[in-house]
N, C-alpha and C positions, 0 to 999 in steps of 0.2 A: 254404708254398711253393705256387706255382701248379701244379696237376697238369697234366702234359703227356701228352696221349693216347698219344703214341708210347711213352713210358716206362712208362705204366700197362699198355699192351698187352705191351710187351717183358717186363716182370718177371712178368706173369701167364703168358703163352704159353711163354716160355723156361723158367720154373720148372716148369710142367707137363711140358714136353718132357724136361727133364733128370731130372725125377722118374720119368718113364716109362723113360728110358734106364737109370737106376739100378736099378730093379726088374727090368728086362729082363736087365741084365748079371748082377745078383746071383742071380736065380732061375733063369735059364737055365744058369748055372754049376752050380747045385745040382740041375738036372733037374726042377724043379717046374713048368715051363711046358709047354704043348702042343707036340708034336713036328711039327705040320703046317708045311710050308714056307710056305704062304700066310700063316699066322698070324705067323710070325717076321718075314717081310719087310714085312707090312702094319704090324705094331706098330713096327718100327724106322723105317719110312717116315713114319708119323704123328708119332713123336717127333722125327724130323729136320725135318719140316715146321714143327712148333711152335717148335723151337729156331731154325731159320733165319729164320722169319717174325718172331720176336721180335727177333733180332739185327739184321735189316735194318730193322725198325721203329725200333730205338734210334738208328740213324744219322740218322734224320729230325730228331732233336733237336739235331744238331750244326750249327754255323754253316757249316762246309765239310765235308760228308759224305765228299767224295773224299779227304780227308786223314785219315780215321779210322784208317788203317793205322799212322800215326805214333804213335798211343797205345800200340802194342804195345812200343815201345822203352823205356818207363818202368817196367817191371815191378819194378824194385828198390825203388821208392818209392810207386808208385800202385796202389791196389786196382782202379781202372778198367783199367789196363794188365794187371794180373794176370788179371782176368776175361777180357780179350780173348785173352790167350795161352792160358789154360785152355780157353776156348771153341773156339779153333782146334784145339788138340791133341786135344780130345774127339772131333772128327770122325774121327780116324785109327782108334782102336779101335772106334768105332761102325761105320765102314765095314768093318773087319775082322770084326766080329761078324756083319754082314749077309752077308759073303762066306762065313764059316764055316758059316752057317745053310744056304747053298746046298749045301755039301759034306756036312754032317752035320745032320740035323733036330734033334739035341739038342746044340747047340754048348756047349762048356765051355772052361775054361782061361783063358789070359792076356787075350785080347781082351775077353771078357765082364767080367772083374774090373776091367780097366783102364778100360773104358767106365763102369762103376759108380763107380769112385773119382774119375775126372776129372769126371764129371757132378756129383757132390756137392761137389767142390772149386770148380767154376765157380759153383754157387749160393751157396756161402759167400763167394766173392769179390764177387759181386753184392751180397750183404747188407752186407759190410764197406765198400763204397763209401759207403753211407749211415751205417752205425754208427760210422765213423771221423771223421765231420764234427762236431767239437766245437762249432761255432757254432750247431748245431741240436739243442737238448736233446731234442726228441721222437725223434730218430734216434740220438743218441749215448748209448745205454744198452745194458744186457746182454740185453734182450728181443728186439732186432731180428734178430740173426743166428739164434737158435734158431727164431723164427717163420718166417723165410724158408726154412730147411731143412725144417721140419715141413710148411709149406704146399706145398713142392715134392714132398715124399714123399706127402702126402695127395692132391694133385691128380694126380700121376703114377700113383699106385696105382689111383685110381678110374677114370682114363682107360684104363689097361691092363686093369682088370677088365671095363670095358665091351666091349672087343674080345675078351677071353678068353671071355666068356660065349657067344660064337658058335662057339667051338672046343672048349671043355671046361668044362662047368658046375662040376666039382669044383675045377679050378684057379681058376676065377672066384670060387668061394666063399673060397678061400684069400686071393686078392687083395682081396676084399671085406672080409675080416677085418682085413687089413693096413691098408686104407683107413679102416676104422672106428676102429681104435686110433690111427692117425696123425692122423685128423681130430679125435678127441677131445682129443688132446694139443695140436694146433694151436689149437683153439678155447680151451683153457685158457690157453695162453701168450698168445693175443691179448687175452684178458680181463685178464691180469696186466699186459700192455703198456699197455692203456688205463688201468688203475688207476694205473700208474706215472706216465704223463704228466699225469694229472688231479691227482695229489697231490704233485707235485714242481715246483719252480721252477728257472729257469736260474741258473747261478752268476754270470752277468754282470748288472750293473745299470748305470744311468746313472752312478751314483757311481763304480763300479769302472772303467767304461770311460773316464771323463774323468780319473780320479785325483784328484777333488775331494771325495771323501767325507769327508775329515778336516775339511773346513770347515763341514760341516752337510748339510742336505737339498739334494740336487741335482735340479733340474728344468729343463725347457726353458723359455726365456723366451718364445719364439714358434716357430711351425712353420717349418722351414727352406724349405718349398715351399708354394705356394698351392694346388697340386693334386698328385695322385698322379704319381710318376715311375716309371721302369722298375723300380727296386729295390722299391718298395712293391707294384707289380703282380705281380712275380715272387716276391719273398722275403717280402712282407708280406701275401700272400693270406690272407683271413680267411673263416671259415665260422661262422655263428652256432651257439652251443652247443646250442640246441634242435634245429637242423637236423642237427648232427653226431650228437646222441643218436639221432635217428630213423634216420639212415643207418647208424649202428653196429648198431642192432637189425635193420635190413633185411639188412646184411652177414652178421650171425650167422645169420639165418634162411635166407638163400639159399645162402651158402657152406658152412654147416655143418649146421644143424638139419634142413633138408629132405633133403640128400643122405644124411646119417647115418640118418635115419628110413627112407629107401629101402633102405640097406644092411642095416639091422636086419631089415626086412621080407623081403629076399632071403635072408638067413641063416636066418630063421625058416621059410622055405618058403612065406610068405604070397603072394609074387609071384615070377614067373620071373626068371631072371638076365638075360633079354633087356630088362628095364627099366633095366638099369645105365647105358646111354647117357644116359637122362634125368637120372640122378643126376650123371653126369659133366658134362653141359652146365650143370646147375644150379650145381654147385660152381665151374665156371669163371666163370660169370656173377657169382656172389657174390664170387669172388676179385678180379674187376675192380673191383667196388664197394669192397671192402676196401682194395685198393691205391690207388684214388683218394683214399680217406680218409687213407691213410698219408701222402700228399703234402699234401693240403689242410689237415690239422691241424698240420703242421709250420711253424714260424716261425723265420726266421734272426735272429740276435742284432743284425744291422744295423738292425732296426726300432727299437731303443732310441734311435737318433739322431733318430727321428721322433716320439718321445714315446709309443711303444707298448710294451706288455709283450712280452717274448720267451718 
């Protein structure tokens, strides 16, 4: 699939924002975050900016962005619609959490927990938009949703730790530990995902698609087009295996290895917590690359019609 910059940015930015909101809601309800008013409002504002920027970016991929609201009506059958509904609903407890922080510097209760729950539900719906697409084998597997969730938890935790370091080093260390554990889990799941797509093949073949398999070997007599058309450009986007391998290594290094090394150094006391923003920026940059690869390595079954492997 041809990677769309708007969607790559959307899934990365909104994932980090919802991850931040999840940890804000969960940890503020348990009293584990700093009580400073500026801290709470700043953290919620940054999470909201990431979420909103991502959602607005996603509309750029629509043919008629002004009609995006219509997608909300199909929540019974569409994961895209469910994501939209969950995203809109999440703003309500997020705003209530910010308001409660103005009243009590240690907010707790329903708004915090609702914000955390709806944030993680929204990320899950985003993941299922892709995991539910059967014609794309690189997406239609059991590793996509867990990675999306873990990536959001990791990027959200490391971004929140970067802010917390300026308010309370002890609380930042707690978040750094959470980010370290979720980052290790996310990296492991990503490796398993890559192993899965490298060692499996699609269920559909030219023979099964045409229903002519019982007659013998089925192959295209000649190419249906003399040059690439829209379907091949969008759904048959290809990246060379050697380039994909290099980009995978870069993604692992930038998104996980480097940030996790900084987290370990912070927890060991080798560097101050004020370097956590560097780890957060590094993680987000690496996640952009990882997400670009997620789209670039996926191929739609329709390419079988053009004599390619899906």
